[in-house]
Structures are given as C-alpha cells and as structure tokens.
C-alpha positions in Angstrom: 52.2 -107.6 -46.3 53.3 -104.5 -48.2 54.8 -105.6 -51.5 57.6 -103.2 -52.8 59.3 -102.8 -56.2 62.7 -101.1 -56.1 63.7 -99.2 -59.2 67.1 -97.6 -59.3 70.0 -97.9 -61.7 72.6 -98.1 -58.9 72.9 -101.6 -57.4 74.4 -100.3 -54.2 71.4 -98.1 -53.6 68.9 -100.9 -54.3 70.8 -103.3 -52.0 70.8 -100.8 -49.2 67.1 -100.1 -49.4 66.4 -103.8 -49.7 68.5 -104.7 -46.7 66.5 -102.2 -44.7 63.1 -103.3 -46.0 63.9 -107.0 -45.5 64.2 -106.5 -41.8 60.5 -105.6 -41.5 57.9 -108.3 -40.9 55.2 -106.4 -42.8 57.2 -105.5 -45.9 58.4 -107.7 -48.8 60.6 -106.6 -51.8 59.1 -108.5 -54.7 61.4 -107.3 -57.4 64.2 -104.9 -58.4 64.7 -103.0 -61.7 67.6 -101.1 -63.0 65.6 -98.8 -65.3 62.1 -97.6 -65.9 61.4 -99.8 -68.8 62.3 -102.9 -66.9 60.2 -101.7 -63.9 57.0 -101.5 -66.0 57.2 -105.2 -66.9 58.0 -106.2 -63.3 55.2 -104.0 -62.0 52.6 -105.8 -64.2 54.0 -109.2 -63.3 54.2 -108.7 -59.5 51.5 -105.9 -58.9 53.4 -104.3 -55.9 51.6 -102.0 -53.5 54.5 -99.5 -53.7 57.2 -98.7 -56.3 60.2 -96.8 -55.1 61.4 -95.2 -58.3 64.7 -93.2 -58.9 64.0 -90.0 -60.8 67.0 -90.2 -63.0 67.6 -93.5 -64.8 68.7 -94.7 -68.2 66.2 -96.0 -70.9 63.2 -94.5 -69.1 63.4 -92.0 -66.4 61.3 -91.8 -63.2 58.9 -89.2 -64.5 57.9 -91.1 -67.7 57.9 -94.4 -65.7 55.4 -92.8 -63.2 53.3 -91.4 -66.1 53.0 -94.8 -67.7 52.2 -96.5 -64.4 49.5 -93.9 -63.6 48.0 -94.5 -67.1 47.8 -98.3 -66.8 44.4 -99.3 -65.3 46.0 -102.6 -64.2 48.3 -100.7 -61.9 45.8 -98.4 -60.4 46.4 -99.8 -56.9 50.1 -99.2 -57.1 51.6 -96.1 -55.5 54.8 -94.5 -56.9 57.3 -92.9 -54.5 60.0 -90.9 -56.3 63.6 -91.2 -55.0 65.9 -88.3 -55.5 69.3 -87.0 -54.5 68.3 -83.4 -55.0 65.5 -82.6 -52.7 62.7 -80.4 -54.0 63.3 -79.5 -57.6 61.3 -79.2 -60.9 61.8 -82.8 -61.7 60.1 -83.9 -58.5 57.2 -81.6 -59.2 56.9 -83.0 -62.6 56.8 -86.5 -61.2 54.0 -85.5 -58.8 52.1 -84.1 -61.7 52.6 -87.4 -63.5 51.0 -89.3 -60.7 53.6 -90.0 -58.0 52.2 -90.3 -54.5 55.2 -88.4 -53.1 59.0 -88.3 -53.0 61.9 -89.1 -50.7 65.4 -87.8 -50.6 67.9 -90.6 -50.5 69.6 -89.5 -47.4 66.4 -89.9 -45.4 66.7 -91.5 -41.9 65.9 -95.3 -41.9 62.9 -94.9 -39.6 61.5 -92.1 -41.7 62.0 -94.2 -44.9 60.1 -97.2 -43.4 57.3 -94.9 -42.2 57.1 -93.4 -45.7 56.7 -96.8 -47.3 53.8 -97.7 -45.0 52.2 -94.3 -45.6 52.4 -94.8 -49.4 50.9 -98.3 -49.1 47.9 -96.8 -47.3 47.4 -94.5 -50.3 48.3 -91.3 -48.4 50.5 -88.7 -50.0 54.1 -88.3 -48.8 53.7 -84.5 -48.4 54.1 -83.1 -44.9 52.9 -79.6 -44.3 56.4 -78.3 -44.5 57.1 -80.1 -47.8 53.7 -78.9 -49.1 54.6 -75.3 -48.4 57.9 -75.6 -50.1 56.3 -77.2 -53.1 53.6 -74.7 -53.4 55.7 -71.6 -52.8 58.3 -72.8 -55.3 56.2 -74.1 -58.2 52.5 -73.5 -57.9 52.6 -69.7 -57.4 52.8 -69.5 -61.1 49.7 -71.4 -62.5 50.5 -73.9 -65.2 47.2 -73.5 -66.9 44.6 -76.4 -66.6 41.0 -77.0 -67.2 40.5 -78.6 -63.8 38.9 -75.4 -62.6 35.6 -76.4 -64.3 35.8 -79.8 -62.4 35.7 -78.0 -59.1 32.2 -76.8 -59.9 31.1 -80.4 -59.4 32.3 -80.5 -55.8 30.0 -80.0 -52.9 30.9 -77.2 -50.4 32.1 -79.8 -47.8 34.2 -81.5 -50.5 35.8 -78.2 -51.3 36.6 -77.5 -47.7 38.2 -81.0 -47.3 40.3 -80.5 -50.5 41.5 -77.1 -49.3 42.6 -78.7 -46.0 44.4 -81.5 -47.8 46.2 -78.9 -49.8 47.5 -77.3 -46.5 48.9 -80.7 -45.5 46.3 -81.7 -42.9 45.6 -85.4 -42.2 42.2 -87.0 -42.2 42.0 -86.7 -38.5 42.9 -83.1 -38.5 40.4 -82.4 -41.2 37.7 -84.2 -39.3 38.4 -82.0 -36.2 38.3 -78.8 -38.2 35.0 -79.8 -40.0 33.5 -81.3 -36.8 32.9 -84.6 -38.5 34.2 -88.2 -38.1 37.5 -89.2 -39.7 35.5 -91.7 -41.9 33.3 -88.9 -43.2 36.3 -86.7 -43.9 37.9 -89.6 -45.8 34.6 -90.0 -47.8 34.6 -86.3 -48.8 38.2 -86.6 -49.9 37.7 -89.8 -51.9 34.6 -88.3 -53.6 36.5 -85.2 -54.5 39.4 -87.3 -55.9 37.0 -89.3 -58.0 35.3 -86.2 -59.4 38.6 -84.5 -60.2 40.2 -87.7 -61.5 43.1 -87.3 -59.0 45.1 -90.5 -58.6 45.9 -89.7 -55.0 46.3 -86.9 -52.4 49.5 -85.6 -53.9 47.7 -84.8 -57.2 44.8 -83.4 -55.2 47.1 -80.9 -53.6 48.5 -79.7 -56.9 45.0 -79.5 -58.5 43.7 -77.4 -55.5 46.4 -74.8 -56.0 46.5 -74.8 -59.7 42.7 -74.4 -59.8 42.8 -71.4 -57.4 40.8 -73.2 -54.7 43.5 -72.2 -52.3 46.4 -69.8 -52.7 50.0 -69.9 -51.4 50.6 -67.7 -48.4 51.9 -64.3 -49.4 50.6 -64.5 -52.9 48.2 -61.9 -54.3 
C-alpha cells in the first residue's frame, strides 16, 4: 500500500486529488495539510511514502518544506513531489535542488497523476527525458557553483557512465541495455553513485551531473 500525504492550502484541490487516489486499491491518503508547517508534523506522525506538496503555500512554502523533509533522517524514505500551476519555473528547480523527487503540473491527466505517484513511491525521479531537457536547457546551462565536482572523483568509470545516462533521462532498463549489463547491476551503479554524492534521489543526481560538468546540455559550449 502506497501511503500519501496531501499538502495544499486549497481544500478543493486536496479533495479532488484525494477522490482520485481513494479509488485506487494500492494507494491510501493518510493525512492532509493546509500548509508546510502542518505537513511536517503530519509527515513525522504518519511516515508516508509520498508527499504531494504545493509549491506556494502560507506559513511555510513548498521549497522550505521539502528542504526540511530532506534534512530529517526520520523522513529519509519519504519522497516529495511538488505540485505547481506554473509548469517549469525557477521555483520548481529550487524545489528539486532542495530534495524533491520531481514535480507535477496540476492540470495533469488523472492516469498520468496516478502513474506519477507510483513512480515516486518506487523512489524514481519524475523527470521524463523531455522534462529533463527543458530543465537543463533552462536552468543548468549556467552553473550555480558547487563543490560536488570533487565528489565525482570517487565514482568508478561505470558509475559515471550510469550517472550520465540518468541525467539524459534514461530508465534503469535503458541504461542496462546501453551498458550491456543487467538492470540490477545498473541500479547498483546508480545507488552507489547516489550514496557517494549524497544525492537523495535520481532528481538530485540529474542536477549534480550537469552542475558538476559530467554531462553538458546539448548546444552548449
């Protein structure tokens, strides 16, 4: 059973998402919060698998909420998915940097929304190749400055290859095919790289790969 926490200051939005999730046999909404501060207390109480968090809320916004969740070792197994009305913007990118597993635009189709919740529960990033390209081309072409580059020296050649493919939006199965290894081995390479780079999930791994210069956006110098 996938346990979900809904965090949005608009009751109508929360009720709509809840109605959709409640129809699924493998998903349970364990709590709802109207702001980020309230969500932190509920997260620690219920320990959900996925938190669907609105990016703009009173008291504590989605970015700071995500940052605090990511910093709490008791919530390490929880995956934050940012909800936004605005598509890809600097706030969403900041949320990914803070530790979000991905983001969803609120006008998403119901079937895509349910699929995204299940993807997040598995620990995979909600970054399709098309979204990854938009993200990178818009925000990562100008490096933010980070010390993570030194961390890359600790990766093996195969781990670097796997991370580069993650950054291009490839799934574990696709990475396994490219590297001529099993999906389990591909996942092992990725997990080890995440541990060495202190990346919370694949979304952060994508960002670190581009900011460190391991891979470069297409068309960049």
